[in-house]
C-alpha positions, 0 to 999 in steps of 0.5 A: 695227123701224121702215125706219130698222132702229131699234128702237122702245119703246111706254110705256103709261101707264094712269090711274084715272077717279079723276083730273081734267081738271088731273091728266091736263095735268100728266101730259102736260106732264111726259111731253112732258118725256122726249121727243125730237124723233123721240118721240110721245105721245098717247092711246091710250084718251082720258082713260084711256091715255097712250101714249109712242112711244120711236124709234130705239132701238139694236136691240142695246141695246133691253131696256136701254133699254126698262127705262130709258125706262120708269124715266124714265117714271115718275120724271116720273110722281112729279114734284111736280105729279103725285105725287098721280096716282103712286098712280093709274097703271100703266105698262106697257113694250113693244118691237118685235122688228120691223114686226109688233104680234105681236111686241111683247114686254112688258118690264114693268109 
């Protein structure tokens, strides 16, 4: 939980080394369209793993929200401009139980 007492959901999108710069840029662009003003997108590992941090998630609906957000990210990846990447990525989702990183629970991959 963040200071606002709202939950966090982290979605990691791992890309195989076969992806070229154009494909990576298209992926970043499409994932950016999934974000709200309070969310963050950035490289967890440069050129390998994108991290999407969704903030202000209702704690009581955190698990279902995490699954919904994972689906939204998967849909963005399967968009026509990034469809060639869909077989080259894996998506893993975590939800925060508290501010401690050890408390994050995997929702699925």
